[in-house]
MARVOKOL-823349 format. One record per residue (C-alpha): x, y, z; chain; residue in three letters. Coordinates in nm, 2 decimals. Layout:
x; y; z; c; r
X; Y; Z; A; Ala
...
END
This chain:
x; y; z; c; r
10.01; 8.28; 11.05; A; Unk
10.33; 8.23; 11.26; A; Unk
10.52; 8.48; 11.46; A; Unk
10.76; 8.70; 11.25; A; Unk
11.13; 8.72; 11.32; A; Unk
11.32; 9.00; 11.14; A; Unk
11.64; 8.81; 11.14; A; Unk
11.50; 8.56; 10.90; A; Unk
11.54; 8.57; 10.52; A; Unk
11.19; 8.56; 10.37; A; Unk
11.09; 8.42; 10.03; A; Unk
10.76; 8.51; 9.85; A; Unk
10.60; 8.18; 9.75; A; Unk
10.25; 8.27; 9.66; A; Unk
9.98; 8.54; 9.66; A; Unk
9.71; 8.54; 9.93; A; Unk
9.45; 8.53; 9.66; A; Unk
9.59; 8.19; 9.53; A; Unk
9.51; 8.02; 9.87; A; Unk
9.14; 8.05; 9.96; A; Unk
9.02; 7.94; 10.30; A; Unk
9.03; 7.56; 10.35; A; Unk
9.26; 7.51; 10.06; A; Unk
9.61; 7.37; 10.01; A; Unk
9.87; 7.49; 9.76; A; Unk
10.20; 7.32; 9.67; A; Unk
10.50; 7.55; 9.61; A; Unk
10.88; 7.51; 9.58; A; Unk
11.18; 7.69; 9.72; A; Unk
11.46; 7.57; 9.51; A; Unk
11.41; 7.19; 9.51; A; Unk
11.23; 7.19; 9.85; A; Unk
10.86; 7.10; 9.81; A; Unk
10.64; 7.30; 10.05; A; Unk
10.26; 7.27; 10.12; A; Unk
10.08; 7.59; 10.22; A; Unk
9.75; 7.57; 10.40; A; Unk
9.48; 7.83; 10.47; A; Unk
9.31; 7.72; 10.79; A; Unk
9.04; 7.96; 10.89; A; Unk
9.23; 8.25; 10.75; A; Unk
9.56; 8.16; 10.90; A; Unk
9.84; 8.04; 10.67; A; Unk
10.07; 7.75; 10.76; A; Unk
10.35; 7.57; 10.58; A; Unk
10.50; 7.23; 10.61; A; Unk
10.72; 7.00; 10.41; A; Unk
10.53; 6.90; 10.10; A; Unk
10.61; 6.54; 10.09; A; Unk
10.48; 6.26; 10.32; A; Unk
10.74; 6.10; 10.55; A; Unk
10.58; 5.75; 10.51; A; Unk
10.59; 5.72; 10.13; A; Unk
10.66; 5.98; 9.86; A; Unk
10.33; 6.15; 9.82; A; Unk
10.26; 6.52; 9.76; A; Unk
10.07; 6.65; 10.06; A; Unk
9.92; 6.93; 9.86; A; Unk
9.72; 6.66; 9.68; A; Unk
9.57; 6.56; 10.02; A; Unk
9.29; 6.73; 10.21; A; Unk
9.25; 6.93; 10.53; A; Unk
9.05; 6.78; 10.82; A; Unk
9.03; 6.99; 11.14; A; Unk
9.39; 7.12; 11.12; A; Unk
9.53; 6.79; 10.99; A; Unk
9.67; 6.72; 10.64; A; Unk
9.55; 6.38; 10.53; A; Unk
9.81; 6.22; 10.29; A; Unk
9.65; 6.12; 9.96; A; Unk
9.84; 5.79; 9.93; A; Unk
9.78; 5.60; 10.26; A; Unk
9.57; 5.85; 10.47; A; Unk
9.84; 5.92; 10.73; A; Unk
9.78; 6.25; 10.90; A; Unk
10.00; 6.53; 11.02; A; Unk
9.92; 6.84; 11.23; A; Unk
9.98; 7.14; 11.00; A; Unk
10.07; 7.36; 11.30; A; Unk
10.33; 7.14; 11.46; A; Unk
10.42; 6.89; 11.18; A; Unk
10.35; 6.60; 11.43; A; Unk
10.26; 6.26; 11.27; A; Unk
9.92; 6.18; 11.44; A; Unk
9.78; 5.89; 11.23; A; Unk
9.95; 5.58; 11.10; A; Unk
10.10; 5.48; 10.87; A; Unk
10.28; 5.82; 10.92; A; Unk
10.52; 5.79; 11.21; A; Unk
10.79; 6.05; 11.13; A; Unk
10.70; 6.42; 11.18; A; Unk
10.72; 6.67; 10.89; A; Unk
10.90; 7.00; 10.91; A; Unk
10.70; 7.33; 10.96; A; Unk
10.81; 7.67; 10.84; A; Unk
10.75; 8.02; 10.96; A; Unk
10.50; 8.21; 10.75; A; Unk
10.40; 8.57; 10.72; A; Unk
10.17; 8.77; 10.49; A; Unk
10.30; 9.10; 10.36; A; Unk
10.04; 9.28; 10.16; A; Unk
9.91; 9.00; 9.92; A; Unk
10.24; 8.80; 9.94; A; Unk
10.27; 8.48; 10.14; A; Unk
10.63; 8.45; 10.25; A; Unk
10.82; 8.16; 10.41; A; Unk
11.13; 8.20; 10.62; A; Unk
11.42; 8.05; 10.42; A; Unk
11.59; 7.76; 10.60; A; Unk
END
């Protein structure tokens, strides 16, 4: 879970129960596709689409804090968004996340 900032507008995107440990869930805020990750009980969020080729990252898998793209196996660090394995070269955006009760919320951009 990322640090909270009270000046942000927060959007509820899922319930905590919808995202078991080690799992990924795709959600949308408007037209923006987001991937949520539960890594050892901490929730993270990134853009939901690979920057290399259009692929839904929520269809990939987690490997030691990396999301592995289901299309060409490019990898991104879910905490920083950094592209760490080719063919992915362009980083993905990360989002601030908080859990309020059972609600997973993302800071609206």
